[in-house]
VEXTORDREN-624732 format. One record per residue (C-alpha): residue in three letters; x, y, z. Coordinates in steps of 0.25 Angstrom, whole numbers, plus 5000, padded with zeros to 4 digits. Layout:
REM VEXTORDREN-624732
alaXYZ ...
//
This chain:
REM VEXTORDREN-624732
met503149425009 lys502249515018 leu501549635012 leu500749745018 thr499849845012 leu499149955020 asn498450095017 val499050165029 his498150295029 ala499350365033 trp499250475043 met497750475043 glu497650375054 glu497350405069 asn498550365077 gln499350355065 leu500750345071 glu500250235080 lys499750165068 leu501050175061 lys501750105072 gln500749995072 leu500949985057 ala502449975059 ala502249875070 phe501449785061 ile502449795049 his503549755059 glu502649635064 gln502249585050 gln503549615043 phe502949655030 asp503949655017 ile503149755010 ile502149865015 ala501249945005 leu500650065011 gln499550165006 glu499150305010 val500550325015 asn500550475018 gln501450585022 ser501150725026 met501350825014 asp501850935023 glu502850845031 ala504350855031 pro505050775021 leu506050665025 ser507550665021 pro508050545013 asp508850505026 asp507550485033 leu506950395023 gly507650265027 ala507250145018 tyr506350235009 tyr506450204994 ser505950314985 ala504850284975 asp504850434970 pro506050524972 glu505150644973 val504350584985 val504650654998 ile504450575011 lys503950655023 arg504150635037 asp502750575040 asn502750485028 tyr501950365033 ala502850265027 tyr504050325032 val503550335046 leu503050195046 asn504450145041 gly505050215053 leu504250135062 leu504550005056 ser505549915063 asp506049855050 thr506649935038 tyr505649945027 tyr506050005013 trp504950105009 thr504350194998 trp503250294997 ala502650384987 pro501450474987 ala500250474978 his499450594982 ile498950684994 gly498250605004 phe497250665014 ala497650805010 lys498950805017 tyr499750685014 asp500650635003 glu499950495002 gly500650384996 leu501050234996 ala502250165002 ile502950025002 leu503849975013 ser504749855010 lys505549775019 thr506549755008 pro507249865000 ile506449924989 ala507049904975 asn506149994967 thr504850074968 val503650104960 asn502850234962 glu501750264951 tyr500450334950 val499350234946 ser498250344945 ser498250434933 leu497950544943 arg499250604949 asp498750724957 tyr499450714970 asp498250794976 asn497250684972 tyr497150554980 arg496850474968 ser498250494963 arg498750354966 lys500150284965 ile500750154968 val502050134975 gly502850014976 val504249944978 gln505049834973 ala505649744984 val506249604986 ile505449524996 asp505749384999 gly506749384988 val505649424977 ser505649564971 ala504249624970 trp503449754969 phe502549804980 val501649924977 ser500750004986 gly499450074980 his498250144984 tyr497150154974 asn495850224970 trp494450164970 trp493950084959 asn492950194955 asp493850314959 glu494050434950 glu495350364946 ser494950224947 phe495750104953 arg495750034939 gly496650144933 leu497550144945 trp497649994944 asp497949994929 arg499050094932 thr499550014943 thr499749884935 glu500449964924 val501450014934 leu501649874941 asn501549774929 pro502949804925 phe503449754938 ala502949614934 pro503449504935 thr503949554949 pro502849534960 val502049654962 phe501149684974 met500149794974 met499749834988 gly498849934993 asp497450004995 phe496649984982 asn495350044986 asn494649934979 ala493949834987 ala494149684984 glu492749664987 val492249744975 arg492149674962 gly492549734948 glu493349844954 gly494849874958 tyr495149744965 asp494649654954 tyr495349744944 val496649724951 leu496449574950 gln496049574936 ser497349654933 gly498149524937 trp498549564951 ser498249464963 asp497749504976 thr498549434987 tyr497349434997 pro496449314990 asn497749244987 ala498249235002 ala498249105009 val497749175021 arg496949305021 asp495949385029 glu494749465024 gly495649565018 his494849695021 thr495749815023 val494649925025 ile493449895034 lys492850035036 ala492650165029 ile493950235026 ala494450345017 gly494050305003 trp493050205008 glu492250295016 ser490950215014 asn491550085016 ala490849985026 glu491449855023 pro492849785023 leu493649805011 arg494849745005 ile495549854997 asp497049845001 tyr497749734993 val499049664990 phe499049634975 ser500149554967 asn500449554953 lys500549404953 pro499949294962 val500749264975 gln500749174986 val500049244997 gln500049195011 ser499149295018 ser498449425016 thr498049495029 val497349625033 val498249685043 leu498249815051 asn496849795054 gly496849785069 lys496949635069 thr498249615062 gly498949745065 ser498349875070 val497449965061 val498350075056 ser497550125044 asp496150135038 his496550015030 phe497049885035 gly498349825028 val498549695020 ala499649605023 val500049495013 glu501049385014 leu501449315002 glu502549244994 leu503049274980 
//
């Protein structure tokens, strides 16, 4: 099973269309089973798509309207293989986008989850946070794959509360395998904060359990939300609700393994259930 998580920084990148093509080519090359994306934007003033345009889209919320420049929709149109996909917005991003989360699956989507994990549900406030996930059968095993984008540990609404709500939403899915993927905005290098809190709650990080792994850093410079950063950070993760056999965890789309397509690098994980 091959998983990819990436904060795509959608439509905020220079040469965005070229980077979309590079991402699509990388996905085709690597043949990921599941792709979790964050900061997946669409312009609020763009025209909506008709149901006939949406292809293998599986709605996680019947009230969600997919616009023509929805990043996940455009990406899917560039892919050589059919991916089933879902997307849901969480808040306004960069003052002009519906910003949300997406999951793409190589096999059909059986079910979805789309829940706020923040107590704040103000669409105008970026601290309004959701998780979006799908249930799919990969390699003969039914599992849940969830994308999330979280606040910082000491934020106005702390990561701790968001993670508590996340576990409330996801715990009923056990004993099915659950993979929580995304941009956690909590560095693995910092003790006693978000990363440790996730591990203490019983979840496993696939990175230290990988037979083959690299340094793991997905942010190596100052970016939005980390404006004063001057050191490599590991803030993008693939967590599992139970131990799994992990063959490899690799930073990708970093200019070495795949082109740089975002202000974050991606994480590719290969594992067996």
